[in-house]
Backbone bond lengths (Angstrom), bond angles and torsions (degrees), N, CA, C in turn:
res aa  C-N    CA-C-N  psi(-1)  N-CA   C-N-CA  omega(-1)  CA-C   N-CA-C  phi
1 X - - - 1.451 - - 1.534 109.29 -
2 X 1.293 117.77 130.61 1.459 123.18 -178.87 1.520 108.70 -96.42
3 X 1.323 115.90 127.90 1.460 119.58 179.81 1.516 110.07 -87.24
4 X 1.331 115.96 165.86 1.462 121.56 178.38 1.519 110.57 -60.14
5 X 1.342 117.48 -37.86 1.465 121.61 -179.89 1.529 110.50 -61.89
6 X 1.346 116.99 -43.05 1.451 120.29 179.73 1.522 111.37 -66.43
7 X 1.325 118.16 -35.36 1.457 122.05 -179.37 1.512 111.91 -60.94
8 X 1.318 119.03 -29.42 1.452 122.94 -177.25 1.522 112.36 -75.48
9 X 1.319 118.22 -16.34 1.459 121.24 -176.92 1.514 110.96 -81.58
10 X 1.338 116.15 130.09 1.463 121.26 176.27 1.520 111.32 -85.93
11 X 1.332 117.25 -24.56 1.455 122.22 -178.20 1.516 109.29 -121.67
12 X 1.324 116.08 137.90 1.457 121.07 178.79 1.527 110.02 -69.23
13 X 1.313 116.27 135.90 1.465 120.75 174.02 1.520 108.68 -89.15
14 X 1.334 115.09 140.58 1.457 120.46 178.23 1.512 108.82 -128.22
15 X 1.312 114.96 146.69 1.464 119.19 175.18 1.517 107.72 -60.77
16 X 1.310 115.77 125.21 1.464 120.44 -179.67 1.511 108.74 -157.43
17 X 1.312 115.82 133.32 1.455 120.90 177.67 1.524 107.55 -106.10
18 X 1.325 114.21 105.84 1.461 121.57 -178.36 1.521 108.27 -124.67
19 X 1.323 116.52 132.58 1.461 120.64 176.65 1.522 109.10 -65.08
20 X 1.319 115.41 136.00 1.468 120.24 -178.03 1.519 109.66 -143.21
21 X 1.322 114.76 153.62 1.463 121.80 172.21 1.518 106.22 -121.37
22 X 1.325 116.25 127.49 1.458 122.39 177.72 1.515 108.23 -110.23
23 X 1.321 116.68 133.82 1.458 121.49 -179.90 1.522 108.72 -123.61
24 X 1.331 114.45 106.84 1.454 121.81 177.51 1.522 108.98 -91.80
25 X 1.311 117.49 161.38 1.463 122.32 178.63 1.534 109.89 -66.49
26 X 1.306 116.68 138.27 1.460 121.63 176.49 1.513 111.80 112.47
27 X 1.338 116.61 165.80 1.462 121.24 -178.39 1.530 111.06 -70.41
28 X 1.330 115.05 144.18 1.472 122.19 176.61 1.519 112.83 53.94
29 X 1.281 116.78 38.12 1.463 120.03 -179.25 1.523 112.25 -106.79
30 X 1.328 116.83 22.75 1.463 120.42 176.08 1.515 108.83 -87.69
31 X 1.320 115.13 136.73 1.463 120.48 178.92 1.522 108.31 -130.59
32 X 1.316 115.97 132.22 1.450 120.77 171.54 1.515 106.06 -99.40
33 X 1.318 115.71 120.14 1.464 121.75 -174.41 1.525 109.00 -136.92
34 X 1.312 115.42 177.42 1.457 122.85 175.05 1.516 107.99 -125.63
35 X 1.326 116.38 138.61 1.459 118.79 177.03 1.527 109.57 -68.70
36 X 1.330 115.21 150.09 1.464 121.26 171.29 1.524 109.80 -97.20
37 X 1.329 115.74 -37.38 1.456 121.30 170.34 1.520 108.35 -147.52
38 X 1.332 115.01 164.33 1.455 120.31 -169.32 1.524 110.06 -151.32
39 X 1.326 115.64 146.02 1.462 122.66 169.68 1.520 107.17 -143.51
40 X 1.325 116.90 177.46 1.456 120.85 177.71 1.520 110.97 -73.94
41 X 1.327 117.41 -2.47 1.462 121.40 -177.61 1.531 113.23 -116.16
42 X 1.338 118.09 -15.69 1.456 119.26 -178.45 1.515 112.00 179.33
43 X 1.337 115.13 -176.89 1.459 120.81 -178.15 1.518 110.05 -151.91
44 X 1.334 114.88 158.61 1.467 121.81 172.88 1.516 107.32 -111.33
45 X 1.331 115.11 134.77 1.458 122.52 -178.43 1.521 109.88 -123.46
46 X 1.328 116.10 166.24 1.457 122.91 174.73 1.526 107.80 -131.01
47 X 1.342 115.66 142.86 1.450 120.81 -174.77 1.536 108.54 -151.88
48 X 1.319 117.15 158.91 1.469 120.69 176.69 1.520 112.00 -79.52
49 X 1.321 117.71 -25.77 1.467 121.67 -179.80 1.522 110.05 -98.45
50 X 1.321 116.77 148.28 1.461 119.30 175.65 1.527 109.79 -71.61
51 X 1.307 115.41 152.99 1.464 122.41 -179.53 1.520 107.57 -125.86
52 X 1.316 115.91 131.95 1.459 121.19 -177.58 1.534 111.18 -76.16
53 X 1.318 116.49 136.76 1.462 122.45 176.76 1.528 109.92 -64.79
54 X 1.314 116.27 147.05 1.458 126.24 178.10 1.531 112.83 73.59
55 X 1.310 116.86 13.45 1.464 121.58 -179.80 1.534 109.75 -83.09
56 X 1.354 118.14 130.78 1.465 120.02 176.84 1.528 110.97 -74.45
57 X 1.332 116.00 151.42 1.459 121.56 -177.67 1.531 108.90 -153.06
58 X 1.328 116.09 149.16 1.467 122.11 170.07 1.527 105.94 -98.56
59 X 1.327 116.03 130.47 1.466 122.17 -176.66 1.522 109.04 -115.09
60 X 1.327 116.03 130.14 1.461 121.93 170.95 1.523 107.27 -116.94
61 X 1.330 116.89 122.56 1.465 122.25 178.31 1.521 109.35 -111.17
62 X 1.320 116.13 132.19 1.462 121.58 179.78 1.537 107.25 -106.31
63 X 1.348 116.51 87.36 1.461 120.96 -178.93 1.518 111.97 -73.28
64 X 1.326 116.30 -30.60 1.459 122.79 -177.80 1.524 107.27 -131.83
65 X 1.340 117.67 125.46 1.465 119.03 -177.33 1.526 113.75 -59.71
66 X 1.332 117.77 -20.64 1.466 120.99 -178.78 1.522 112.64 -107.75
67 X 1.322 117.42 -3.11 1.457 120.99 -176.87 1.519 112.41 -97.78
68 X 1.302 114.74 175.42 1.458 122.08 177.89 1.533 108.17 -76.18
69 X 1.329 117.86 130.10 1.466 118.31 178.82 1.529 111.41 -68.15
70 X 1.302 114.97 153.52 1.458 121.13 172.99 1.518 106.85 -85.82
71 X 1.326 117.24 133.49 1.461 120.98 178.01 1.518 108.59 -128.08
72 X 1.328 115.60 133.58 1.461 119.74 179.39 1.527 109.85 -152.80
73 X 1.308 114.44 167.00 1.461 120.61 171.71 1.520 107.69 -82.46
74 X 1.320 115.28 152.69 1.453 120.29 177.08 1.518 110.25 -147.26
75 X 1.309 114.73 173.94 1.463 121.07 178.15 1.521 107.52 -142.39
76 X 1.339 116.74 132.85 1.455 121.64 178.04 1.532 107.92 -71.39
77 X 1.326 116.30 118.46 1.473 121.60 -176.87 1.522 112.63 -92.43
78 X 1.314 116.42 -32.29 1.462 120.55 -179.44 1.523 108.38 -154.88
79 X 1.319 114.72 159.05 1.462 121.68 -179.52 1.523 107.70 -150.10
80 X 1.327 116.32 137.14 1.473 119.60 -177.48 1.525 110.08 -143.57
81 X 1.322 116.39 127.63 1.466 121.80 175.26 1.522 108.31 -74.20
82 X 1.305 117.84 131.02 1.455 122.85 -177.14 1.530 110.43 -98.93
83 X 1.342 118.27 160.52 1.471 121.50 -179.27 1.527 113.82 -58.94
84 X 1.343 117.68 -26.16 1.471 120.80 -179.52 1.531 112.05 -87.08
85 X 1.341 117.31 14.79 1.464 124.57 178.63 1.525 113.88 75.96
86 X 1.311 117.68 1.34 1.457 119.83 175.04 1.524 108.85 -84.48
87 X 1.312 115.98 164.30 1.454 121.91 176.62 1.522 107.77 -116.91
88 X 1.317 117.80 123.02 1.458 121.89 172.11 1.511 107.30 -96.85
89 X 1.336 117.02 141.47 1.457 119.84 178.46 1.525 110.03 -149.67
90 X 1.328 114.59 149.79 1.455 121.38 -179.59 1.510 110.92 -106.77
91 X 1.322 116.14 138.16 1.465 122.38 178.48 1.526 108.09 -120.21
92 X 1.321 115.60 127.01 1.469 121.31 174.31 1.519 107.28 -93.11
93 X 1.343 116.53 128.44 1.455 120.81 177.43 1.526 108.39 -74.26
94 X 1.328 116.46 133.72 1.456 121.19 -174.57 1.528 112.09 -96.37
95 X 1.324 117.97 -37.56 1.460 118.59 -171.40 1.531 115.20 -133.85
96 X 1.332 118.00 36.85 1.461 119.43 173.86 1.526 108.29 -68.57
97 X 1.318 116.77 129.36 1.461 118.48 176.93 1.531 109.37 -80.99
98 X 1.330 116.48 174.97 1.468 120.69 -175.89 1.521 112.48 -61.04
99 X 1.332 117.66 -39.05 1.467 120.55 179.48 1.533 110.73 -64.43
100 X 1.322 117.19 -42.24 1.465 120.47 179.79 1.529 110.83 -67.79
101 X 1.334 117.44 -39.58 1.470 119.97 175.03 1.525 110.15 -60.82
102 X 1.336 116.14 -41.02 1.462 120.89 178.45 1.535 110.20 -62.97
103 X 1.348 117.10 -42.86 1.477 120.47 179.23 1.522 111.24 -59.75
104 X 1.332 116.94 -43.44 1.467 120.37 179.10 1.523 109.72 -65.34
105 X 1.330 117.21 -46.56 1.469 121.01 -179.68 1.520 111.54 -61.35
106 X 1.330 117.24 -42.48 1.472 121.53 177.63 1.525 110.45 -63.28
107 X 1.314 117.17 -43.58 1.460 121.93 178.57 1.527 110.06 -57.20
108 X 1.332 116.53 -48.06 1.460 121.10 -178.69 1.527 111.19 -70.37
109 X 1.317 117.24 -38.36 1.466 121.40 -178.85 1.512 113.46 -71.24
110 X 1.322 116.98 -24.92 1.473 121.11 -178.44 1.521 111.61 -82.73
111 X 1.336 116.97 2.20 1.457 119.40 179.65 1.514 113.27 76.73
112 X 1.332 116.65 12.19 1.466 119.86 -178.97 1.509 111.45 -85.77
113 X 1.322 117.85 2.05 1.451 121.56 -175.78 1.508 114.83 -66.56
114 X 1.337 117.83 -4.16 1.448 119.55 -177.41 1.519 111.90 -65.04
115 X 1.340 118.68 -44.72 1.462 120.16 179.20 1.509 110.27 -169.49
116 X 1.291 116.88 130.87 1.462 122.89 172.34 1.511 106.86 -127.86
117 X 1.311 116.66 133.85 1.475 120.76 -175.09 1.508 111.45 -105.11
118 X 1.350 115.61 154.59 1.472 121.84 174.88 1.509 108.94 -79.72
């Protein structure tokens, strides 16, 4: 059964652990995290601190440990406190260009989504 939330997605999300750096506005607001899932349009992250919905963020994704990271603007679309006290949250990428979307899609399509390290 397809939910309304899934219908809104143009790109399929796949489980993928990719090293990422998130930079929120304000001092000491950098977070090094790992994606839980990823698409060419956004990602789901997990963190110990709660994250406010609709908050802008700069996202750096390290798809290849030796390559140039992808950097884009993003916006926190949803945030949910989990039973283990962690916070899961989704970020929609705002300005990925076509080449960067292709890089993410190729990464996921090549089966490399299992783990990428910083």
